[in-house]
TIMI-2910 file (N, C-alpha, C, CB; in pm, 1 decimal, decimal comma, always signed):
<rs>
+----------+----------+----------+----------+----------+----------+----------+----------+----------+----------+----------+----------+------+
!      n_x !      n_y !      n_z !     ca_x !     ca_y !     ca_z !      c_x !      c_y !      c_z !     cb_x !     cb_y !     cb_z ! resn !
+----------+----------+----------+----------+----------+----------+----------+----------+----------+----------+----------+----------+------+
!    +92,2 !   -103,7 !     -3,2 !    +10,0 !     +6,3 !     -5,8 !   +100,5 !   +116,1 !    +17,5 !   -102,3 !     -0,5 !    +90,8 !  Met !
!    +62,5 !   +224,5 !    -91,1 !   +128,7 !   +329,7 !    -84,9 !    +90,4 !   +424,0 !    +20,9 !   +125,6 !   +380,6 !   -198,5 !  Asp !
!   +186,9 !   +537,1 !    +64,1 !   +164,3 !   +619,5 !   +158,1 !    +32,2 !   +703,0 !   +145,0 !   +275,0 !   +695,4 !   +166,2 !  Asp !
!    +17,8 !   +751,2 !    +24,0 !    -98,4 !   +831,6 !    -10,5 !   -249,6 !   +755,1 !    +21,7 !    -82,3 !   +866,5 !   -170,2 !  Ser !
!   -240,7 !   +634,5 !     +0,9 !   -359,6 !   +554,0 !    +22,8 !   -373,6 !   +519,6 !   +156,5 !   -361,4 !   +435,9 !    -54,5 !  Thr !
!   -247,6 !   +492,0 !   +216,4 !   -259,3 !   +473,9 !   +375,3 !   -314,0 !   +597,2 !   +450,1 !   -114,3 !   +442,5 !   +439,2 !  Lys !
!   -281,7 !   +709,2 !   +426,8 !   -332,4 !   +843,7 !   +482,9 !   -445,9 !   +865,6 !   +438,4 !   -257,7 !   +958,5 !   +456,3 !  Lys !
!   -516,1 !   +818,1 !   +339,9 !   -655,8 !   +828,6 !   +308,2 !   -746,1 !   +738,1 !   +398,5 !   -675,1 !   +793,4 !   +162,3 !  Glu !
!   -694,0 !   +622,8 !   +411,3 !   -755,1 !   +529,4 !   +507,7 !   -768,1 !   +576,8 !   +644,4 !   -681,7 !   +409,2 !   +512,6 !  Leu !
!   -642,0 !   +622,9 !   +690,0 !   -623,5 !   +667,8 !   +827,6 !   -739,3 !   +788,8 !   +845,7 !   -458,2 !   +722,8 !   +852,4 !  Gln !
!   -725,5 !   +867,9 !   +760,7 !   -815,3 !   +994,7 !   +760,8 !   -964,0 !   +952,7 !   +771,8 !   -794,0 !  +1083,7 !   +623,0 !  Ser !
!  -1006,4 !   +870,8 !   +686,7 !  -1144,5 !   +815,1 !   +672,7 !  -1172,9 !   +754,1 !   +815,8 !  -1156,1 !   +699,0 !   +547,6 !  Ala !
!  -1091,3 !   +659,3 !   +866,4 !  -1117,2 !   +594,3 !  +1001,0 !  -1126,2 !   +702,6 !  +1101,9 !  -1003,9 !   +490,6 !  +1042,8 !  Ala !
!  -1028,9 !   +793,4 !  +1107,1 !  -1032,7 !   +912,9 !  +1202,7 !  -1187,2 !   +968,7 !  +1196,0 !   -915,6 !  +1036,9 !  +1154,4 !  Phe !
!  -1226,9 !  +1000,9 !  +1071,9 !  -1345,4 !  +1065,4 !  +1061,4 !  -1468,6 !   +973,4 !  +1096,4 !  -1353,8 !  +1120,1 !   +926,6 !  Glu !
!  -1459,9 !   +848,7 !  +1092,7 !  -1558,2 !   +752,5 !  +1108,7 !  -1553,2 !   +747,1 !  +1279,7 !  -1521,4 !   +602,4 !  +1019,5 !  Arg !
!  -1443,5 !   +766,0 !  +1336,0 !  -1442,9 !   +760,4 !  +1493,0 !  -1491,6 !   +882,2 !  +1536,5 !  -1303,4 !   +736,1 !  +1559,9 !  Leu !
!  -1476,7 !   +997,5 !  +1482,0 !  -1535,5 !  +1117,0 !  +1523,4 !  -1696,6 !  +1105,2 !  +1500,9 !  -1469,0 !  +1237,9 !  +1442,8 !  Ile !
!  -1723,2 !  +1062,4 !  +1400,1 !  -1883,6 !  +1038,0 !  +1370,1 !  -1938,9 !   +949,4 !  +1473,8 !  -1914,5 !   +965,3 !  +1222,1 !  Gln !
!  -1885,5 !   +836,3 !  +1499,7 !  -1925,3 !   +733,9 !  +1612,3 !  -1924,4 !   +830,7 !  +1728,2 !  -1815,8 !   +596,0 !  +1635,5 !  His !
!  -1840,5 !   +906,1 !  +1764,7 !  -1846,0 !   +962,8 !  +1909,1 !  -1970,9 !  +1065,5 !  +1916,2 !  -1697,5 !  +1044,4 !  +1949,4 !  Leu !
!  -1983,9 !  +1139,2 !  +1804,2 !  -2090,1 !  +1230,7 !  +1788,6 !  -2219,9 !  +1169,6 !  +1812,1 !  -2087,3 !  +1289,5 !  +1660,0 !  Arg !
!  -2237,0 !  +1044,0 !  +1754,3 !  -2360,6 !   +978,0 !  +1780,5 !  -2374,8 !   +910,1 !  +1913,3 !  -2382,4 !   +883,7 !  +1680,0 !  Glu !
!  -2260,5 !   +887,4 !  +1996,3 !  -2278,9 !   +834,6 !  +2122,7 !  -2271,8 !   +935,1 !  +2227,9 !  -2186,8 !   +733,6 !  +2146,1 !  Arg !
!  -2350,2 !  +1019,8 !  +2227,0 !  -2336,2 !  +1135,9 !  +2328,8 !  -2360,1 !  +1092,1 !  +2452,1 !  -2424,6 !  +1249,8 !  +2307,3 !  Lys !
!  -2421,4 !   +967,6 !  +2472,2 !  -2451,8 !   +906,9 !  +2611,2 !  -2295,3 !   +878,7 !  +2682,7 !  -2551,3 !   +748,2 !  +2591,1 !  Asp !
!  -2216,2 !   +856,5 !  +2599,1 !  -2065,7 !   +791,2 !  +2655,3 !  -1990,2 !   +931,8 !  +2682,2 !  -1964,8 !   +676,8 !  +2520,7 !  Val !
!  -1968,4 !   +980,4 !  +2810,1 !  -1916,7 !  +1073,5 !  +2870,4 !  -1765,4 !  +1082,5 !  +2841,2 !  -1950,1 !  +1059,5 !  +2999,8 !  Gln !
!  -1707,8 !  +1195,5 !  +2841,3 !  -1539,8 !  +1188,8 !  +2818,5 !  -1479,1 !  +1114,1 !  +2948,5 !  -1462,2 !  +1360,8 !  +2806,1 !  Asn !
!  -1560,1 !  +1125,9 !  +3069,5 !  -1486,2 !  +1057,0 !  +3171,7 !  -1488,0 !   +913,4 !  +3160,6 !  -1533,2 !  +1091,7 !  +3298,4 !  Leu !
!  -1603,8 !   +853,0 !  +3097,2 !  -1595,6 !   +714,1 !  +3072,1 !  -1487,6 !   +686,1 !  +2967,1 !  -1730,3 !   +661,1 !  +3028,4 !  Asp !
!  -1473,7 !   +749,0 !  +2866,0 !  -1370,1 !   +717,4 !  +2770,4 !  -1235,9 !   +733,6 !  +2832,8 !  -1381,2 !   +803,1 !  +2647,9 !  Leu !
!  -1206,8 !   +827,0 !  +2910,4 !  -1070,0 !   +840,8 !  +2978,9 !  -1048,9 !   +726,4 !  +3073,2 !  -1057,0 !   +977,2 !  +3059,7 !  Met !
!  -1153,6 !   +683,7 !  +3136,9 !  -1131,4 !   +565,9 !  +3240,0 !  -1097,6 !   +437,3 !  +3153,3 !  -1273,9 !   +537,1 !  +3338,9 !  Asn !
!  -1183,9 !   +426,6 !  +3042,4 !  -1170,1 !   +289,5 !  +2966,6 !  -1076,1 !   +278,9 !  +2864,6 !  -1290,0 !   +250,5 !  +2904,5 !  Leu !
!  -1045,4 !   +404,4 !  +2792,5 !   -962,3 !   +401,2 !  +2686,6 !   -821,5 !   +495,8 !  +2690,1 !  -1049,4 !   +436,8 !  +2576,1 !  Ala !
!   -835,2 !   +577,9 !  +2796,5 !   -726,9 !   +665,1 !  +2814,5 !   -724,6 !   +782,1 !  +2744,7 !   -618,8 !   +607,1 !  +2789,9 !  Gly !
!   -822,8 !   +818,2 !  +2664,6 !   -826,8 !   +945,0 !  +2586,4 !   -974,7 !   +975,4 !  +2579,5 !   -757,8 !   +933,4 !  +2437,3 !  Phe !
!  -1024,2 !  +1097,9 !  +2524,9 !  -1145,0 !  +1141,4 !  +2513,9 !  -1160,9 !  +1225,1 !  +2393,0 !  -1179,8 !  +1205,1 !  +2627,9 !  Cys !
!  -1266,6 !  +1287,3 !  +2375,3 !  -1297,6 !  +1369,0 !  +2277,4 !  -1189,9 !  +1497,3 !  +2283,5 !  -1449,5 !  +1406,5 !  +2293,1 !  Arg !
!  -1174,1 !  +1557,8 !  +2398,8 !  -1087,2 !  +1664,2 !  +2420,3 !   -949,9 !  +1605,7 !  +2369,3 !  -1087,6 !  +1713,3 !  +2574,8 !  Asn !
!   -900,1 !  +1494,4 !  +2408,3 !   -760,5 !  +1463,9 !  +2351,8 !   -747,1 !  +1462,0 !  +2202,6 !   -714,3 !  +1330,5 !  +2399,4 !  Cys !
!   -861,9 !  +1379,5 !  +2150,8 !   -879,1 !  +1402,1 !  +1988,6 !   -857,5 !  +1524,3 !  +1937,9 !  -1009,4 !  +1374,3 !  +1938,9 !  Leu !
!   -952,2 !  +1637,4 !  +1981,3 !   -925,8 !  +1782,8 !  +1947,2 !   -789,2 !  +1820,8 !  +1969,9 !  -1011,6 !  +1875,6 !  +2025,4 !  Ser !
!   -714,5 !  +1815,6 !  +2070,5 !   -578,0 !  +1861,7 !  +2099,6 !   -492,2 !  +1803,8 !  +1993,0 !   -528,0 !  +1819,8 !  +2242,9 !  Lys !
!   -497,3 !  +1657,8 !  +1974,5 !   -408,7 !  +1602,7 !  +1869,2 !   -437,7 !  +1638,1 !  +1726,3 !   -410,1 !  +1460,7 !  +1877,7 !  Trp !
!   -563,4 !  +1674,6 !  +1701,3 !   -588,5 !  +1734,7 !  +1578,2 !   -510,4 !  +1855,6 !  +1552,9 !   -723,0 !  +1763,3 !  +1566,9 !  Tyr !
!   -544,8 !  +1972,9 !  +1658,0 !   -466,7 !  +2082,1 !  +1654,5 !   -327,3 !  +2082,6 !  +1639,5 !   -488,3 !  +2139,9 !  +1749,1 !  Arg !
!   -267,7 !  +1991,7 !  +1728,2 !   -117,3 !  +1956,5 !  +1725,9 !    -71,3 !  +1922,2 !  +1582,4 !    -85,5 !  +1829,9 !  +1822,9 !  Glu !
!   -150,9 !  +1840,6 !  +1519,1 !    -96,7 !  +1791,8 !  +1383,2 !   -108,5 !  +1900,8 !  +1270,4 !   -177,9 !  +1660,1 !  +1335,9 !  Glu !
!   -214,9 !  +1977,7 !  +1297,4 !   -233,7 !  +2100,9 !  +1232,1 !   -119,8 !  +2186,8 !  +1217,6 !   -328,3 !  +2169,3 !  +1293,9 !  Ala !
!    -69,1 !  +2211,5 !  +1364,6 !    +49,7 !  +2305,2 !  +1372,1 !   +175,6 !  +2268,4 !  +1320,0 !    +75,9 !  +2336,6 !  +1498,8 !  Glu !
!   +196,9 !  +2117,6 !  +1306,1 !   +305,9 !  +2053,1 !  +1250,7 !   +297,1 !  +2089,5 !  +1113,4 !   +309,0 !  +1906,7 !  +1273,5 !  Lys !
!   +185,3 !  +2111,5 !  +1044,9 !   +179,4 !  +2151,7 !   +891,3 !   +173,8 !  +2310,1 !   +875,8 !    +40,8 !  +2084,4 !   +816,6 !  Lys !
!   +177,6 !  +2385,3 !   +986,5 !   +189,5 !  +2522,9 !   +985,0 !    +48,7 !  +2589,7 !   +981,9 !   +274,4 !  +2563,6 !   +868,3 !  Gly !
!    -54,5 !  +2503,3 !  +1021,0 !   -193,0 !  +2536,1 !  +1015,0 !   -229,2 !  +2576,4 !  +1159,9 !   -281,2 !  +2414,7 !   +959,0 !  Ile !
!   -268,8 !  +2693,7 !  +1182,6 !   -314,8 !  +2745,3 !  +1307,7 !   -470,4 !  +2721,8 !  +1331,7 !   -281,1 !  +2894,3 !  +1312,6 !  Lys !
!   -494,4 !  +2624,8 !  +1433,3 !   -633,9 !  +2614,4 !  +1465,6 !   -658,1 !  +2611,1 !  +1611,0 !   -691,9 !  +2496,6 !  +1404,0 !  Ile !
!   -739,5 !  +2710,4 !  +1656,6 !   -765,2 !  +2728,4 !  +1794,6 !   -814,4 !  +2615,1 !  +1884,7 !   -853,7 !  +2825,9 !  +1802,1 !  Ser !
!   -812,3 !  +2584,1 !  +2002,6 !   -870,0 !  +2484,8 !  +2079,8 !  -1021,2 !  +2474,0 !  +2061,6 !   -836,5 !  +2508,5 !  +2217,5 !  Asp !
!  -1085,1 !  +2591,2 !  +2048,6 !  -1225,4 !  +2585,4 !  +2024,2 !  -1268,1 !  +2550,9 !  +1882,0 !  -1282,0 !  +2711,1 !  +2060,5 !  Pro !
!  -1171,9 !  +2580,0 !  +1791,5 !  -1202,6 !  +2534,8 !  +1644,9 !  -1196,9 !  +2374,9 !  +1660,5 !  -1082,6 !  +2597,8 !  +1523,1 !  Glu !
!  -1081,1 !  +2333,3 !  +1713,2 !  -1040,0 !  +2176,7 !  +1686,1 !  -1163,8 !  +2106,5 !  +1772,2 !   -860,0 !  +2126,7 !  +1754,1 !  Ala !
!  -1203,9 !  +2151,1 !  +1896,7 !  -1307,7 !  +2084,5 !  +1946,2 !  -1435,5 !  +2098,5 !  +1883,2 !  -1318,0 !  +2114,0 !  +2066,4 !  Arg !
!  -1456,6 !  +2204,2 !  +1814,1 !  -1583,0 !  +2192,3 !  +1718,2 !  -1569,3 !  +2099,4 !  +1616,6 !  -1617,5 !  +2318,2 !  +1649,3 !  Lys !
!  -1478,4 !  +2063,4 !  +1577,1 !  -1440,7 !  +1967,0 !  +1458,5 !  -1474,7 !  +1828,1 !  +1515,3 !  -1273,1 !  +1976,3 !  +1410,1 !  His !
!  -1439,4 !  +1800,8 !  +1642,0 !  -1464,4 !  +1668,0 !  +1707,8 !  -1599,8 !  +1654,4 !  +1761,2 !  -1369,4 !  +1644,0 !  +1819,2 !  Val !
!  -1657,2 !  +1758,1 !  +1827,8 !  -1780,4 !  +1740,3 !  +1883,5 !  -1908,6 !  +1781,9 !  +1792,0 !  -1777,1 !  +1815,0 !  +2007,8 !  Tyr !
!  -1862,5 !  +1855,3 !  +1658,3 !  -1987,5 !  +1869,1 !  +1578,9 !  -2058,7 !  +1999,6 !  +1619,2 !  -2083,7 !  +1744,0 !  +1601,4 !  Gly !
!  -2010,1 !  +2056,1 !  +1711,2 !  -2081,1 !  +2193,9 !  +1778,1 !  -1967,8 !  +2229,5 !  +1870,9 !  -2243,4 !  +2170,4 !  +1871,6 !  Met !
!  -1999,2 !  +2377,1 !  +1913,9 !  -1901,7 !  +2416,3 !  +2004,0 !  -1911,7 !  +2327,1 !  +2144,3 !  -1919,8 !  +2571,7 !  +2027,6 !  Ser !
!  -1786,7 !  +2329,1 !  +2222,3 !  -1779,3 !  +2253,9 !  +2325,6 !  -1880,6 !  +2296,7 !  +2441,7 !  -1643,5 !  +2254,0 !  +2364,1 !  Tyr !
!  -1912,2 !  +2422,6 !  +2456,8 !  -1983,6 !  +2467,2 !  +2558,0 !  -2127,5 !  +2431,8 !  +2498,5 !  -1951,7 !  +2621,3 !  +2595,5 !  Glu !
!  -2171,8 !  +2424,6 !  +2366,0 !  -2309,2 !  +2378,2 !  +2344,5 !  -2331,1 !  +2214,4 !  +2384,4 !  -2344,0 !  +2405,6 !  +2185,6 !  Glu !
!  -2218,8 !  +2152,6 !  +2364,5 !  -2213,5 !  +1997,0 !  +2393,9 !  -2223,5 !  +1969,2 !  +2520,1 !  -2095,5 !  +1929,2 !  +2352,2 !  Trp !
!  -2150,9 !  +2042,6 !  +2608,9 !  -2163,4 !  +2033,8 !  +2758,9 !  -2304,9 !  +2056,3 !  +2807,2 !  -2071,7 !  +2136,7 !  +2826,9 !  Lys !
!  -2356,1 !  +2186,4 !  +2769,5 !  -2490,9 !  +2214,9 !  +2814,6 !  -2590,1 !  +2114,2 !  +2765,9 !  -2532,2 !  +2349,7 !  +2771,0 !  Asn !
!  -2578,6 !  +2060,2 !  +2647,9 !  -2684,0 !  +1965,6 !  +2603,5 !  -2663,3 !  +1816,0 !  +2674,2 !  -2677,4 !  +1954,7 !  +2436,8 !  Lys !
!  -2538,8 !  +1760,4 !  +2669,8 !  -2495,5 !  +1621,4 !  +2698,3 !  -2450,9 !  +1589,9 !  +2815,4 !  -2405,5 !  +1581,7 !  +2622,9 !  Tyr !
!  -2351,4 !  +1671,7 !  +2867,4 !  -2288,2 !  +1651,1 !  +2995,2 !  -2359,3 !  +1613,9 !  +3105,3 !  -2228,5 !  +1752,9 !  +3030,5 !  Gln !
!  -2331,6 !  +1502,9 !  +3183,1 !  -2412,1 !  +1472,4 !  +3301,1 !  -2341,1 !  +1544,7 !  +3401,2 !  -2428,7 !  +1320,1 !  +3335,3 !  Lys !
+----------+----------+----------+----------+----------+----------+----------+----------+----------+----------+----------+----------+------+
</rs>
């Protein structure tokens, strides 16, 4: 498999994970941290860090919006227990 195809598959898998987490609003970040060692906020930080490696500036709120599908404040108000 060439690097381009590998990166496309990894990107698609990442987007699928994000979509899955958006659909599973019942799963709280604390649950994810306890079971998997990462949460939605971790994903948003990793996303921002990878953008920075490419010289792309993304704020924490922008990165979180990508992961949550809405602002973090909106998600917390609607879904955080």
